[in-house]
GUTI-156848 format. One record per residue (C-alpha): residue number from 1; x, y, z. Coordinates in steps of 0.001 Angstrom, whole numbers. Layout:
(NUM,(X,Y,Z))
...
***
This chain:
(1,(-84059,-24622,-8095))
(2,(-83146,-27365,-10537))
(3,(-81168,-26758,-13693))
(4,(-81095,-29314,-16486))
(5,(-79021,-29697,-19608))
(6,(-82051,-30888,-21541))
(7,(-82876,-34211,-23145))
(8,(-82078,-32886,-26589))
(9,(-78485,-32076,-25679))
(10,(-78044,-35497,-24118))
(11,(-79447,-37108,-27249))
(12,(-76805,-35493,-29404))
(13,(-73831,-35771,-27049))
(14,(-72130,-38116,-29505))
(15,(-72269,-35464,-32202))
(16,(-69559,-32820,-32377))
(17,(-70451,-29155,-32115))
(18,(-70512,-27538,-35530))
(19,(-68591,-24312,-36058))
(20,(-67081,-23289,-39335))
(21,(-64682,-20528,-38403))
(22,(-61629,-19501,-40390))
(23,(-58776,-17410,-39024))
(24,(-55041,-16897,-39211))
(25,(-53157,-18447,-36313))
(26,(-49513,-17493,-36685))
(27,(-49555,-15439,-33471))
(28,(-48704,-18397,-31243))
(29,(-45720,-19388,-33359))
(30,(-44360,-15840,-33588))
(31,(-44652,-15411,-29832))
(32,(-42653,-18554,-29129))
(33,(-39980,-17617,-31642))
(34,(-39593,-14329,-29799))
(35,(-39370,-16235,-26535))
(36,(-36520,-18326,-27917))
(37,(-34731,-15142,-28882))
(38,(-35144,-13862,-25344))
(39,(-33682,-17079,-23958))
(40,(-30668,-16963,-26219))
(41,(-29817,-13270,-25780))
(42,(-31348,-9819,-25890))
(43,(-31560,-7619,-28953))
(44,(-28982,-5156,-27560))
(45,(-26384,-7850,-27022))
(46,(-26624,-8097,-23250))
(47,(-26561,-11544,-21737))
(48,(-29843,-13282,-21089))
(49,(-30467,-15451,-18039))
(50,(-28747,-18811,-18288))
(51,(-31015,-21465,-19784))
(52,(-30021,-25069,-20508))
(53,(-29361,-25727,-24175))
(54,(-31659,-28744,-24018))
(55,(-34580,-26523,-22958))
(56,(-33914,-24145,-25844))
(57,(-33908,-27105,-28224))
(58,(-37168,-28436,-26760))
(59,(-38902,-25069,-27270))
(60,(-37575,-24844,-30809))
(61,(-38831,-28325,-31653))
(62,(-42229,-27494,-30145))
(63,(-42513,-24356,-32279))
(64,(-41465,-26242,-35399))
(65,(-44253,-28760,-34869))
(66,(-46965,-26161,-34343))
(67,(-49587,-25860,-37074))
(68,(-49779,-22638,-39038))
(69,(-52934,-21212,-40563))
(70,(-56129,-23174,-41040))
(71,(-55524,-26404,-43004))
(72,(-59165,-27500,-42783))
(73,(-60830,-24308,-44003))
(74,(-61651,-25730,-47443))
(75,(-63180,-28903,-46024))
(76,(-65213,-26894,-43532))
(77,(-66661,-24817,-46368))
(78,(-67280,-27923,-48480))
(79,(-69142,-29591,-45606))
(80,(-71432,-26584,-45226))
(81,(-72209,-26618,-48954))
(82,(-72427,-30397,-49460))
(83,(-75765,-32015,-50201))
(84,(-74306,-35552,-50229))
(85,(-72365,-36365,-47082))
(86,(-71306,-39794,-48300))
(87,(-69560,-38273,-51312))
(88,(-68106,-35588,-49047))
(89,(-66752,-38152,-46583))
(90,(-65187,-40290,-49305))
(91,(-63470,-37256,-50798))
(92,(-62368,-35963,-47385))
(93,(-60641,-39252,-46554))
(94,(-58246,-38709,-49430))
(95,(-57123,-35400,-47879))
(96,(-55935,-36271,-44359))
(97,(-53434,-33390,-44266))
(98,(-56412,-31004,-44442))
(99,(-58275,-32673,-41595))
(100,(-60017,-35096,-43922))
(101,(-60085,-38050,-41535))
(102,(-61635,-35881,-38824))
(103,(-64359,-34565,-41140))
(104,(-65085,-38010,-42626))
(105,(-65487,-39431,-39110))
(106,(-67689,-36510,-38090))
(107,(-70072,-36994,-41032))
(108,(-70140,-40797,-40922))
(109,(-70836,-40680,-37186))
(110,(-73841,-38426,-37734))
(111,(-75170,-40496,-40616))
(112,(-74870,-43709,-38619))
(113,(-77480,-42463,-36143))
(114,(-80888,-44037,-36307))
(115,(-82635,-40764,-37127))
(116,(-80463,-40313,-40207))
(117,(-81699,-43604,-41604))
(118,(-85381,-42733,-41223))
(119,(-86769,-40791,-44218))
(120,(-90013,-40164,-42345))
(121,(-88239,-38413,-39437))
(122,(-88326,-34896,-40916))
(123,(-92029,-35117,-41751))
(124,(-92864,-36377,-38253))
(125,(-90784,-33644,-36609))
(126,(-92463,-30940,-38677))
(127,(-95946,-32331,-37986))
(128,(-95203,-32510,-34261))
(129,(-94018,-28891,-34196))
(130,(-97094,-27645,-36047))
(131,(-99385,-29645,-33755))
(132,(-97802,-28070,-30648))
(133,(-97346,-24491,-31796))
(134,(-99570,-24112,-34853))
(135,(-96658,-22922,-37014))
(136,(-93120,-23664,-38109))
(137,(-90554,-21527,-39907))
(138,(-89308,-22277,-43405))
(139,(-85793,-22406,-41924))
(140,(-86804,-25193,-39547))
(141,(-88411,-27192,-42354))
(142,(-85206,-26901,-44358))
(143,(-83046,-27904,-41366))
(144,(-84992,-31047,-40595))
(145,(-85131,-32172,-44215))
(146,(-81493,-31484,-45048))
(147,(-80142,-33913,-42446))
(148,(-81694,-37116,-43777))
(149,(-81297,-36038,-47403))
(150,(-77547,-35500,-46918))
(151,(-77176,-38978,-45413))
(152,(-79481,-40703,-47915))
(153,(-76738,-42049,-50196))
(154,(-75221,-44178,-47415))
(155,(-76234,-47821,-47636))
(156,(-77438,-49561,-44482))
(157,(-74610,-49780,-41908))
(158,(-72191,-48191,-44409))
(159,(-71787,-45032,-42340))
(160,(-70859,-47044,-39242))
(161,(-68333,-49058,-41233))
(162,(-66815,-45908,-42718))
(163,(-66433,-44405,-39253))
(164,(-64561,-47470,-37964))
(165,(-62367,-47698,-41047))
(166,(-61474,-44016,-40966))
(167,(-60697,-44172,-37263))
(168,(-58206,-46933,-38052))
(169,(-56629,-44903,-40844))
(170,(-56315,-41904,-38537))
(171,(-53804,-43756,-36373))
(172,(-51083,-42634,-38807))
(173,(-51265,-39060,-37381))
(174,(-51439,-37508,-40854))
(175,(-54581,-35608,-39915))
(176,(-53563,-32457,-37986))
(177,(-56957,-32083,-36293))
(178,(-57006,-35623,-34935))
(179,(-53324,-35461,-33982))
(180,(-53853,-32197,-32086))
(181,(-56949,-33512,-30312))
(182,(-55118,-36705,-29361))
(183,(-52203,-34672,-28027))
(184,(-54548,-32550,-25903))
(185,(-56409,-35550,-24501))
(186,(-53179,-37351,-23625))
(187,(-51762,-34251,-21971))
(188,(-54880,-33841,-19842))
(189,(-54781,-37488,-18819))
(190,(-51099,-37155,-17937))
(191,(-51810,-34184,-15700))
(192,(-48872,-32025,-16819))
(193,(-50252,-28486,-16970))
(194,(-47531,-27087,-19217))
(195,(-47981,-29914,-21726))
(196,(-51747,-29402,-21579))
(197,(-51386,-25682,-22295))
(198,(-49060,-26356,-25224))
(199,(-51360,-29060,-26618))
(200,(-54427,-26810,-26415))
(201,(-52458,-23957,-27962))
(202,(-51574,-26218,-30899))
(203,(-55203,-27281,-31292))
(204,(-56582,-23740,-31166))
(205,(-53906,-22569,-33633))
(206,(-55454,-24834,-36276))
(207,(-58423,-22468,-36353))
(208,(-61038,-25208,-36613))
(209,(-63925,-24572,-34248))
(210,(-65430,-27989,-34849))
(211,(-62249,-29667,-33600))
(212,(-61611,-27199,-30772))
(213,(-65049,-27791,-29235))
(214,(-65188,-31525,-29974))
(215,(-65081,-34206,-27246))
(216,(-65822,-31601,-24551))
(217,(-62089,-30884,-24482))
(218,(-62599,-27361,-23189))
(219,(-64841,-28522,-20345))
(220,(-62258,-31164,-19451))
(221,(-59588,-28520,-19212))
(222,(-61825,-26341,-17038))
(223,(-62593,-29287,-14776))
(224,(-58918,-30227,-14388))
(225,(-58038,-26645,-13486))
(226,(-60757,-26455,-10831))
(227,(-58993,-29105,-8792))
(228,(-61845,-29240,-6289))
(229,(-64880,-31426,-5951))
(230,(-66294,-33374,-8852))
(231,(-68157,-31071,-11226))
(232,(-66271,-27874,-10385))
(233,(-65127,-25696,-13306))
(234,(-62496,-22960,-13584))
(235,(-62204,-20288,-16251))
(236,(-60005,-17219,-16444))
(237,(-59476,-16767,-12716))
(238,(-62969,-17712,-11546))
(239,(-63999,-20956,-9883))
(240,(-67499,-22174,-10715))
(241,(-68455,-24600,-7982))
(242,(-70676,-27586,-8599))
(243,(-72532,-26681,-5409))
(244,(-73893,-23588,-7193))
(245,(-76267,-24893,-9899))
(246,(-76644,-21461,-11488))
(247,(-72915,-20940,-11995))
(248,(-72071,-24449,-13175))
(249,(-75021,-24514,-15587))
(250,(-73931,-21125,-16925))
(251,(-70458,-22435,-17741))
(252,(-71762,-25459,-19638))
(253,(-74273,-23292,-21452))
(254,(-71580,-20739,-22318))
(255,(-69322,-23399,-23860))
(256,(-72214,-24685,-25992))
(257,(-72957,-21156,-27153))
(258,(-69304,-20320,-27800))
(259,(-69089,-23130,-30343))
(260,(-71605,-21194,-32445))
(261,(-70841,-17499,-32685))
(262,(-70471,-14693,-35184))
(263,(-66875,-15873,-35646))
(264,(-68010,-19473,-36122))
(265,(-71592,-19487,-37392))
(266,(-73357,-22823,-37098))
(267,(-75093,-22680,-40438))
(268,(-75349,-26455,-40271))
(269,(-76197,-27019,-36612))
(270,(-76628,-30710,-35854))
(271,(-77682,-29945,-32272))
(272,(-80694,-28038,-33612))
(273,(-81508,-30602,-36301))
(274,(-81301,-33633,-34046))
(275,(-83222,-32008,-31208))
(276,(-86083,-31218,-33574))
(277,(-86057,-34587,-35288))
(278,(-85863,-36366,-31945))
(279,(-89142,-34792,-30906))
(280,(-87629,-32529,-28224))
(281,(-87864,-28948,-29468))
(282,(-87652,-27344,-32895))
(283,(-85640,-24129,-32724))
(284,(-84374,-21770,-35377))
(285,(-80916,-21414,-33797))
(286,(-78547,-22834,-31198))
(287,(-79327,-19887,-28911))
(288,(-83079,-20498,-29130))
(289,(-82619,-24216,-28454))
(290,(-80456,-23609,-25383))
(291,(-82772,-20870,-24082))
(292,(-85634,-23360,-24253))
(293,(-83621,-26045,-22456))
(294,(-82132,-23837,-19746))
(295,(-84794,-21147,-19246))
(296,(-88132,-22670,-20269))
(297,(-87391,-26196,-19053))
(298,(-84472,-25713,-16674))
(299,(-85603,-22798,-14531))
(300,(-82824,-20346,-15392))
(301,(-83854,-16667,-15504))
(302,(-83398,-14499,-18572))
(303,(-80826,-12431,-16665))
(304,(-78820,-15568,-15858))
(305,(-79071,-16667,-19469))
(306,(-77801,-13253,-20610))
(307,(-74838,-13598,-18230))
(308,(-74030,-16976,-19787))
(309,(-74151,-15408,-23255))
(310,(-71631,-12797,-22109))
(311,(-69418,-15541,-20679))
(312,(-69597,-17420,-23984))
(313,(-68108,-14413,-25773))
(314,(-65140,-14466,-23396))
(315,(-64654,-18187,-23954))
(316,(-64790,-17715,-27717))
(317,(-62259,-14888,-27566))
(318,(-59879,-17025,-25509))
(319,(-60079,-19863,-28045))
(320,(-59647,-17585,-31060))
(321,(-56663,-15793,-29530))
(322,(-55028,-18986,-28280))
(323,(-55097,-17745,-24679))
(324,(-54947,-21218,-23153))
(325,(-54113,-19871,-19700))
(326,(-57800,-18997,-19401))
(327,(-58588,-22729,-19409))
(328,(-55552,-24307,-17747))
(329,(-54015,-22630,-14717))
***
């Protein structure tokens, strides 16, 4: 039995997963502050185990650097409401401390794609859907039209230039989302598991689903933790071997689904928009798109798909709660 990711997902691999969740993330910081207290001495005055002063200082510095709350919540809401992504990106760049560089790069990357520069793309996608199925929902018409209309104010090649310029500006580490992502990537490349856990914890604490699920960071962490053959994944105590196509496909599917959930609704789902406009499949939701790719085209059963949906809820809960040990063992 052959399982496929689907041409539509491959076509939009360069686009980040959209998720506009907001949550409070002080739990990680409070927990570490309590840990420092435990290292220094117990509440009843009895001596704690001896710990080097340098280690105590390192933990304290790590806690001090951790983000608190959700600095990008306003920009996430503005992106969902914006009808002019060029204006949004220009405004976002002036607010790097809120994740503005990250959001400007996200939007300019999308609008630099060929489909975004083709006004006829939505009409062709809609016509193709109607020709195949005889109908199309009003929601799907709105999705396909909103993409090109939101990118319309970019001049030719301007979006690409903005992406490159903003990427250069982001080197100053003022943007907490980009800084946290960079820290996580570097930690994974370095191979230190404790540093990787701390870096992912910092990223998840920012409460930005778009950043947490960007650059397949979570899949990279799962792959590193598997430690077996190429393609193996590990999550929360279970190894998903690449030699089992059902299991490994379920993990990848679950991560894609987890990026869009009730906690992080993908009201503006670029995966769905680009898949439809690219002539692959027009779906009304991320779940419908992935069901088509994995079940209709890929050969997965409905029961296996349902199991992947259940796994996605566990992945989402681990991200939202900052339980990084589920991804990095």
